[in-house]
Every structure is written in C-alpha cells, then in structure tokens.
C-alpha positions in Angstrom: 209.0 249.4 11.4 211.7 250.9 12.6 215.6 250.6 11.7 216.9 247.3 12.8 221.0 248.1 14.0 224.1 246.4 16.1 224.5 246.5 19.1 227.2 244.3 19.8 230.1 242.0 18.0 232.5 239.7 19.4 235.3 237.3 17.7 237.6 235.4 19.4 241.6 234.8 17.8 241.6 232.5 14.9 243.9 229.9 15.2 244.8 226.8 13.4 243.9 224.2 16.8 241.9 225.3 19.6 242.6 223.3 22.5 238.6 223.6 23.9 235.4 222.3 22.9 233.0 224.3 20.3 230.6 225.5 22.8 233.8 227.2 24.6 234.7 227.9 21.7 231.2 229.7 21.3 231.0 231.2 24.6 234.5 233.2 23.6 232.8 235.3 20.6 229.5 234.9 22.0 230.6 236.8 26.0 233.2 239.4 23.5 229.6 240.9 22.0 227.5 240.8 25.1 230.0 242.6 26.8 230.2 244.8 24.0 226.5 245.5 24.0 226.6 245.6 27.9 223.7 243.6 28.5 223.0 240.5 29.9 221.9 237.0 28.0 217.9 237.8 29.1 217.9 240.8 27.3 218.6 238.2 24.3 214.7 237.0 23.0 216.5 234.1 20.6 219.7 232.9 18.8 221.2 231.8 15.8 223.4 229.6 15.5 225.1 228.5 12.3 228.3 226.9 10.8 228.7 224.0 8.1 227.9 220.8 9.4 230.1 218.3 7.7 233.1 219.8 9.8 231.7 219.2 13.4 230.6 216.6 15.8 228.3 217.3 17.4 225.1 217.0 15.4 222.1 219.9 16.5 224.8 222.3 18.2 222.0 225.0 18.2 220.2 223.4 21.5 224.4 222.8 23.4 225.1 226.1 22.7 221.9 227.7 24.0 222.2 225.7 27.2 225.6 226.4 27.7 225.5 230.0 27.3 222.3 230.6 29.4 220.0 231.2 26.0 217.5 228.8 27.0 214.1 228.5 27.3 214.5 231.3 24.2 214.3 229.9 21.2 216.9 229.1 18.8 217.7 227.7 15.5 220.4 226.2 13.4 221.3 228.0 9.9 223.5 226.6 7.4 225.0 228.1 3.7 228.3 226.7 3.5 231.0 229.8 4.3 228.1 232.9 4.1 226.5 230.8 7.0 226.2 233.9 9.5 226.0 236.4 6.9 222.8 234.6 5.7 221.9 234.4 9.8 222.1 238.0 10.3 219.4 238.4 7.6 217.2 235.8 9.7 217.9 238.2 12.4 217.0 241.2 10.5 213.7 239.8 9.7 213.1 238.7 13.1 213.7 241.9 14.0 212.1 244.1 11.6 209.1 241.7 11.7 208.4 242.8 15.9 208.9 238.4 17.0 211.9 239.9 18.6 213.8 242.9 20.4 217.1 241.3 20.7 219.0 238.4 18.6 222.0 237.2 18.7 223.7 235.2 15.1 226.7 232.9 17.0 228.5 231.2 14.2 231.6 229.2 14.8 233.9 225.8 12.9 236.1 224.1 15.0 238.2 222.5 11.6 240.8 221.1 13.5 238.5 218.9 15.0 239.0 216.6 11.7 242.2 216.0 9.6 243.2 218.3 6.7 242.6 215.3 4.0 238.9 214.8 5.9 238.7 218.8 5.7 239.3 218.8 2.0 236.8 215.4 1.2 234.3 217.7 2.6 234.8 220.6 1.2 234.6 218.4 -2.2 230.8 216.6 -1.2 230.0 220.9 -0.8 229.4 220.1 -4.3 227.3 218.0 -6.1 228.1 214.6 -4.8 226.6 212.2 -8.1 227.8 215.2 -10.7 230.5 216.8 -10.2 232.5 215.8 -6.2 233.1 211.9 -7.6 235.9 213.6 -9.8 238.0 214.9 -7.2 237.1 218.7 -7.5 237.8 220.9 -4.6 238.0 224.2 -3.8 241.2 225.6 -5.2 240.8 223.2 -8.1 237.1 225.2 -8.4 238.9 229.3 -7.7 241.7 228.0 -9.8 239.3 227.0 -13.5 237.5 231.5 -12.3 240.9 232.4 -12.6 242.2 230.5 -15.7 239.0 231.8 -16.7 239.5 236.0 -15.8 243.4 235.4 -16.9 242.1 234.6 -20.2 239.5 236.9 -20.9 240.8 240.1 -19.1 244.6 239.5 -19.1 245.2 239.4 -14.7 248.3 238.0 -14.4 249.7 235.6 -11.1 251.5 239.3 -10.2 247.9 241.0 -10.1 247.1 238.4 -7.7 250.7 238.6 -5.5 249.5 242.3 -4.7 246.7 241.4 -3.8 248.2 238.6 -1.0 250.7 241.1 -0.4 248.1 243.5 0.9 246.0 241.2 2.7 249.8 240.2 4.9 250.1 244.2 5.7 247.0 244.1 8.2 246.9 240.8 8.8 250.4 241.7 10.5 247.8 244.7 13.0 245.2 242.3 13.4 245.8 240.3 16.5 242.5 238.3 15.6 244.6 236.7 12.5 246.2 233.3 12.1 248.8 234.6 9.9 250.5 237.5 11.0 253.9 237.2 9.1 255.0 239.8 6.3 254.0 238.4 2.5 256.7 240.4 0.1 255.7 240.6 -3.9 259.2 238.4 -4.4 258.1 235.4 -2.4 256.2 234.4 -5.7 258.3 234.1 -7.7 261.4 232.0 -5.5 261.2 228.7 -5.9 262.6 228.0 -1.9 259.9 230.5 -0.6 256.5 228.4 0.6 254.2 231.0 -1.1 255.3 230.0 -4.7 254.5 226.7 -4.3 251.4 225.3 -6.5 248.4 224.0 -5.5 246.2 224.5 -8.7 247.6 225.6 -11.3 247.4 229.0 -12.1 247.0 229.5 -8.1 249.8 228.6 -5.5 250.3 228.4 -1.8 250.1 232.2 -1.1 246.6 232.6 -3.3 245.0 230.6 -0.8 243.8 231.1 2.8 244.2 228.7 5.9 241.5 226.8 7.9 241.5 227.5 11.4 239.6 227.4 14.6 237.0 230.6 15.3 233.6 232.3 16.7 232.0 235.4 15.9 229.0 236.6 17.4 226.7 239.8 16.1 223.9 241.5 18.2 220.8 242.8 16.3 218.6 245.1 17.7 214.9 246.6 17.0 215.9 250.4 16.7 214.2 250.9 20.5 217.2 248.6 22.0 219.6 249.8 20.1 219.6 253.3 21.0 218.6 252.7 25.0 221.6 249.7 24.9 224.1 251.2 22.4 225.8 254.7 22.5 227.1 254.1 18.5 224.7 251.6 17.0 225.6 251.0 13.1 222.3 250.2 11.0 221.4 247.8 8.9 220.6 249.4 5.7 220.6 246.8 3.3 221.1 243.3 2.8 221.1 241.2 -0.1 221.2 237.5 -1.0 221.5 234.8 -4.1 222.2 231.3 -5.0 223.4 229.7 -7.9 223.1 226.6 -9.8 225.7 224.3 -8.2 226.9 222.5 -11.0 229.6 224.5 -12.6 228.7 223.6 -16.5 225.8 225.7 -15.5 227.9 228.5 -14.8 229.5 231.7 -16.9 233.2 231.2 -15.7 234.4 234.3 -17.2 232.0 236.9 -15.9 233.3 236.0 -11.7 230.2 235.1 -9.4 226.7 235.7 -10.5 225.6 235.2 -6.8 227.7 238.6 -5.6 226.8 240.6 -8.4 223.1 239.8 -7.9 223.2 240.7 -4.0 225.3 243.4 -4.4 222.6 245.0 -6.8 219.4 243.9 -3.9 221.8 245.4 -1.4 222.5 248.4 -2.8 218.8 249.1 -3.9 217.1 248.2 -0.8 220.2 251.0 0.5 219.7 253.8 -1.7 223.3 253.9 -2.0 225.6 252.6 -5.2 229.0 251.0 -5.3 230.5 255.1 -5.0 229.8 255.7 -1.4 231.2 252.4 -0.1 233.4 254.1 1.9 234.7 250.4 4.0 234.2 246.6 2.7 235.3 243.6 3.9 235.3 240.7 0.5 235.3 236.7 0.7 238.5 236.4 -0.1 239.0 232.9 0.2 241.2 233.0 -2.6 242.9 236.4 -4.3 240.9 235.3 -7.8 238.0 235.8 -5.1 239.1 239.1 -4.4 239.7 240.1 -7.4 235.7 238.8 -9.0 234.6 240.6 -5.7 236.1 244.2 -6.7 234.7 243.8 -10.6 231.4 241.8 -9.4 230.4 245.1 -6.7 231.0 247.4 -8.9 234.5 249.0 -7.2 236.0 248.7 -10.6 234.5 247.5 -14.8 235.1 244.1 -15.7 238.4 243.3 -16.2 239.2 246.1 -14.5 240.1 245.1 -10.6 243.9 244.5 -11.5 243.7 248.2 -12.1 242.5 248.9 -8.6 245.1 246.5 -6.3 248.2 247.9 -8.8 247.3 251.6 -8.1 247.0 250.4 -4.5 243.2 251.9 -4.2 242.3 249.0 -2.1 244.6 249.8 0.5 243.8 251.5 3.6 244.7 255.0 2.4 242.8 254.1 -1.1 239.8 255.1 -2.9 237.6 251.7 -1.8 239.8 250.3 0.8 239.3 246.1 1.1 240.4 243.5 3.9 242.1 246.1 6.1 241.9 243.6 8.5 244.0 240.8 6.7 240.8 239.2 5.1 240.0 235.1 5.3 243.9 235.5 3.2 245.4 236.6 6.4 242.3 236.2 9.3 242.3 232.2 8.1 238.5 231.1 7.3 236.6 229.1 10.2 233.6 228.7 8.0 230.7 229.0 9.8 232.6 232.2 12.1 233.8 234.1 8.7 231.1 236.1 8.0 230.3 238.0 11.8 234.2 238.6 11.5 233.6 240.8 8.4 230.7 241.9 9.8 232.4 242.9 13.3 235.6 244.4 11.3 232.9 246.9 9.1 231.5 247.3 12.7 234.2 248.5 14.5 235.3 250.8 11.2 232.1 252.9 11.7 232.2 253.2 15.6 236.0 254.3 14.7 237.4 251.8 16.9 239.6 249.5 14.1 242.8 251.0 15.5 246.0 250.4 12.6 243.1 249.2 10.8 241.2 252.3 10.8 240.1 253.5 7.9 239.7 257.8 7.5 235.9 259.1 8.8 233.5 255.9 6.8 230.1 256.3 6.9 229.1 253.4 5.1 230.4 249.8 4.9 229.8 246.7 3.2 230.2 243.1 3.5 230.6 240.6 1.2 230.3 236.6 2.2 230.5 233.8 -0.2 228.9 229.9 0.3 230.8 227.3 -1.2 232.3 227.9 -4.8 229.7 231.1 -5.5 226.4 228.4 -4.6 225.5 231.0 -1.7 226.2 235.2 -2.2 225.6 237.5 0.7 226.1 241.3 0.7 225.2 243.2 3.5 225.1 246.8 4.0 225.7 249.0 7.1 225.9 253.0 8.2 226.8 254.6 11.5 
C-alpha cells in the first residue's frame, strides 16, 4: 500500500465562550481544512468525530455533524479517548485509508466546554478516573498532575523555577499565535509575586501559572492516500509513524516517579514505525496540560535523559532557535485545551511547520515533526510522527 498523507488542516481560534452551537463550532474548523485542501465535501469518503462526551449536551454528535457539514450519506463515527481523541482519530483515519476502504477521511475534533460551569467541568474531569475507587475521593486533574510533579521533584531535584520557565516559554509564543486563548506576556518574576495570579496555589506544588485553561474550539485534519494526496495537495505532509498505548486507570498501579509510561511506549512505537530516533525530530508538539507534563514529555520522548529535562528549558533548547523546539505555538498552556480539538490543533501546527507556513512561529527548515497527545492522566497516549 502507498503512503498516507495530510492534505488539509483547520482550526478555530480557541476561546473561553463560543457564542454558537457545537455544529457551527465544528463547521469553522472543517471549513478551513476543506479550503486548505482545496477539495469539496463530495471528495471526503468518511468522517470521524472526536470529543469527550461528558461535556456535550448533544448525544451522538457524529450524525448531527455529518448532516450539517454535508457529509451524508458517507459513513461517520464517533471516537473518544479523552484529551487524545483527535490523535486517536488520526490513527483510525490512517487505518481506513491504508486499508483501501476510503481514499479521503476527515477527522473533526471539537469541544464546547463553556456549555457547563467550571465546577461541573471539574467534576466531569474527576470522573475520567475510576468512579468506584478514585474519583469519589475528590481527585481532579490538577491534583493528579501535582502528584507527578512532586514525584519528579523528589527524585530528580526539579524546582518550581524550572516549571515556571516552561510557562514563560509558552507565553512567549502564545502572544504571536492568533488562535490562542491566552495571549498575554508572562514573566518569570510573576511566579514569585504574591500579587500575581500566576503564583496562586492550585494543587501543591502546581500554581495557576502551571495549569492550562479550558476553552471552546474545533480542529480538522483531512487524510488521503498517496494518489489523492498528490492530486489535491502541492505540499502533502506524510504520516511516518504512529504509536498508541494505555495504562492502568488507578494511580495505585503506576510508577509516579518515571513520567507517563504511555508516552514512552507510544513514542517507541512511533519511532520504530517511522524509522527515526528522537535526535531526528526537528519540531514537536507535546501535551502540556500542566508544566510538569511538558517536562515529563521531554524525558519520555527521549529529548532528554530521565531527570535532565530541566536542562533543556534552562538552556532554552526547546525554544524556536534551540536544538529541539517544543510547543512554539504556545502549547495548551497558552492556546487553551478544548479537549476533543486539542490533538487536531497540535497536528495542524506540525503540518504548517513542515510546509514552512507557520509565520512568526516557524522553525528553520524542519523535515520531521512529532505530536505527543495524552488522554486523561496518562491513561491514553498517542505519538504521531510526520515528514514533509
């Protein structure tokens, strides 16, 4: 079978309160991707709709979206793996195209988190854990990642200052990303200023500045077989490697001192499939829902040895001009995190980078890019590698 490529990408601005319906939200990202690919809806053989359903008032949104987007009678389905839903959607789309079942598949990720209150949102996030053995005790996403942060600090000597440096980098690029929800500058000094919101406690040791924000948004990635990709696109970006893994739901079955096992396992699979190593990655998007998540990603993906991720951010090696640019679109920390749309947004960034179309965020002449997308607290892991 031939190669599988990405011919179109789209994304809405990520916002705190989208005024329209979820179908209108999905349409905006889908429209951009269709225009980017220069195709019509008739060219799309199937669609995959991705989100975390606990935030949606609409049941079975796939059928609703397919009708609204003009994608009937083509088959559609709904896919969910929490925050990594649209990266898992890419994996399924790749399989559909690679198998020959479809020539072109659209992966549409969305989330309108403003449909429910912040308190309701936190409660639903807690239910992403085991509702019998963990979530009844009040566990929520910041608390879970705080445990990983504490473990990393105890084992490797990582400091609050190291985590602050990651958020400063995110804000540096969030300011120039027109799609980001948070575009304000953040300085290192804000984390030690008791008057600054950035220094406020959330779940020790994590502070407000260490956490990403909820957002509304949609993304779309259009995948095609080699023949169609070369017909439709002047700059197709090829899918070189895909890795995926899962972990125990309960943290009692985890090692909290070694990062996220799903990231390491998915990364190893993706590197093997692509035939590359971590040293050959020119630009990466990693799942920085919290600053510690980016730190762990450096190490789980092989950009740094265990415990040495802090050296990368201290030396600014993960900045645009560094040896391994990471999240130079601001990452989740600045873009926001509309759960089902996040993976598609990360993929879009890498596609634009490899095309040389990332504007002020452009890394110099990248050839291979990586996306690391995590669902839940390391419950699901997806790593995708792309080449131009």
